[in-house]
C-alpha positions in Angstrom: 208.9 -123.8 79.1 207.9 -120.1 78.8 211.0 -117.9 78.8 209.2 -114.6 78.6 207.1 -113.6 81.5 204.5 -110.9 80.8 202.6 -109.3 83.7 200.2 -106.9 82.1 198.7 -104.8 84.8 196.4 -102.3 83.1 193.3 -101.2 85.0 190.3 -101.3 82.7 189.2 -97.8 81.6 186.4 -96.4 83.7 184.8 -92.9 84.1 187.5 -92.1 86.8 190.3 -92.6 84.2 191.3 -90.2 81.5 192.4 -91.4 78.1 196.0 -92.4 77.9 198.2 -94.6 75.7 199.3 -97.9 77.1 202.9 -99.0 76.4 204.9 -102.0 77.4 208.0 -101.7 79.6 210.1 -104.7 80.7 212.6 -105.7 83.3 215.3 -108.3 82.6 214.9 -110.9 85.4 217.7 -113.3 84.3 218.4 -115.9 81.8 217.5 -119.5 81.2 219.4 -121.7 78.7 221.1 -118.6 77.4 217.9 -116.8 76.7 216.7 -113.7 78.6 213.7 -113.8 80.9 211.6 -110.6 80.9 208.9 -109.4 83.2 206.8 -106.9 81.2 204.2 -104.4 82.4 201.7 -102.1 80.8 202.2 -98.5 81.7 199.6 -95.8 80.7 201.2 -92.6 79.5 199.6 -89.3 78.5 198.5 -89.7 74.9 201.1 -89.2 72.2 201.7 -89.9 68.5 203.1 -93.4 68.2 206.5 -93.8 66.5 209.1 -96.6 66.4 211.6 -96.3 69.2 213.4 -99.7 69.2 216.5 -100.6 67.3 216.3 -101.0 63.5 216.2 -104.8 63.8 213.3 -104.6 66.2 211.4 -101.4 65.9 208.4 -102.5 68.0 210.6 -103.9 70.8 209.7 -102.6 74.3 212.4 -100.9 76.4 214.1 -103.0 79.0 215.7 -102.1 82.3 218.4 -104.5 83.5 219.0 -103.7 87.1 222.1 -104.8 89.0 221.6 -106.2 92.5 222.9 -108.8 94.9 219.5 -110.2 95.7 218.8 -114.0 95.8 217.8 -114.9 92.2 214.6 -116.6 93.5 213.5 -113.2 94.9 214.5 -111.2 91.8 211.3 -111.8 89.8 209.1 -110.8 92.8 210.8 -107.5 93.6 210.9 -106.5 89.9 207.3 -107.5 89.5 206.3 -105.3 92.4 208.5 -102.5 91.0 206.7 -102.8 87.6 203.3 -103.0 89.3 204.1 -99.8 91.2 205.0 -98.1 87.9 201.8 -99.3 86.3 199.7 -97.9 89.3 201.6 -94.6 89.1 200.6 -94.3 85.5 197.0 -95.0 86.3 197.1 -92.4 89.1 198.6 -89.8 86.7 195.8 -90.4 84.2 192.9 -90.6 86.7 190.3 -87.8 86.5 188.8 -88.4 90.0 191.2 -87.0 92.7 190.0 -89.6 95.2 190.7 -92.4 92.7 194.1 -90.8 91.9 195.0 -90.7 95.6 194.0 -94.3 96.1 196.0 -95.5 93.1 199.0 -93.4 94.2 198.9 -95.0 97.7 198.7 -98.4 96.1 201.7 -97.6 94.0 203.6 -96.4 97.1 202.9 -99.7 98.8 204.0 -101.7 95.8 207.3 -99.8 95.7 207.7 -100.3 99.5 207.1 -104.0 99.2 209.6 -104.2 96.3 212.2 -102.5 98.4 211.5 -104.8 101.4 212.0 -107.9 99.3 215.5 -106.7 98.5 216.5 -107.4 102.1 219.1 -104.6 102.1 220.7 -105.4 98.7 222.0 -102.4 96.8 220.4 -101.8 93.4 221.6 -99.8 90.5 221.0 -99.6 86.7 223.1 -102.1 84.9 222.1 -101.4 81.4 219.1 -100.6 79.2 218.0 -102.1 76.0 215.1 -103.6 74.1 213.2 -106.8 74.5 212.6 -108.9 71.4 209.7 -110.9 72.9 209.0 -112.8 69.7 212.5 -114.1 69.3 213.4 -114.2 73.0 216.4 -111.9 72.7 217.8 -108.9 74.5 219.2 -106.1 72.4 221.6 -104.0 74.5 221.7 -100.4 73.4 225.3 -99.2 72.7 224.1 -95.7 72.4 221.1 -95.6 74.8 218.5 -92.8 74.7 219.1 -90.4 77.6 215.5 -90.6 78.8 215.6 -94.4 79.0 218.8 -94.3 81.0 217.4 -91.5 83.3 214.2 -93.5 83.9 216.2 -96.6 84.9 218.4 -94.5 87.2 215.4 -92.9 88.8 213.8 -96.3 89.4 217.0 -97.6 91.1 217.3 -94.4 93.1 213.7 -94.6 94.2 214.2 -98.1 95.4 217.3 -97.1 97.4 215.4 -94.3 99.1 212.5 -96.6 99.8 214.9 -99.1 101.4 216.2 -96.3 103.7 212.6 -95.5 104.7 212.0 -99.1 105.8 214.3 -98.9 108.8 213.7 -95.3 109.7 211.4 -94.3 112.7 210.4 -91.3 110.6 210.2 -92.8 107.1 208.0 -90.0 105.5 210.9 -87.8 104.1 212.5 -90.8 102.4 209.2 -92.1 101.1 208.4 -88.6 99.6 211.9 -88.5 98.1 211.5 -92.0 96.7 208.1 -91.2 95.2 209.6 -88.1 93.6 212.2 -90.3 91.9 209.5 -92.8 90.7 207.4 -89.8 89.4 210.4 -88.7 87.4 211.0 -92.2 86.1 207.4 -92.2 84.8 208.0 -88.7 83.2 211.2 -90.0 81.6 209.2 -92.8 80.0 206.8 -90.2 78.6 209.7 -88.4 77.1 211.1 -91.6 75.6 207.8 -92.7 73.9 206.6 -89.2 72.9 210.0 -88.2 71.5 
């Protein structure tokens, strides 16, 4: 049974997309038999000089967000998957050269974040911890001294979801949607800071 779930959502490069550097970012979905289950996504960041960012025992491990929620465990994978998909689309939008394509990708990202929040069915969400996913050995390395930009990215993702939840029941959702997207944009920028150093 596969214990590591990878959902690589990278739109193939085309003339409407600028060059960027794809990175992997994971969410901890839960555990099975004492081993962590990860849902991993490819995010395109502005180009940067690659350098090891993981712990010494796993320098190539991707960063992990472990979000705390009260959601039904059966729905956890789906809401995290849509959250990761939204982040992937946001990265594609940020790198798109064609403004029409960028607008379309951003709208798709907004819808993915909205559907993630809807699946939460009112459950609160906050950042539990951050760490690193050892995908080869199926281990989670918690970070006792987490990098500030990784923590900030996770907090912005959780904050964006909370604002998107508020928008769902609001007859005038636009201000909360705009505020949520500002938090998701900042989460994306925080990841850029993390990887670029």
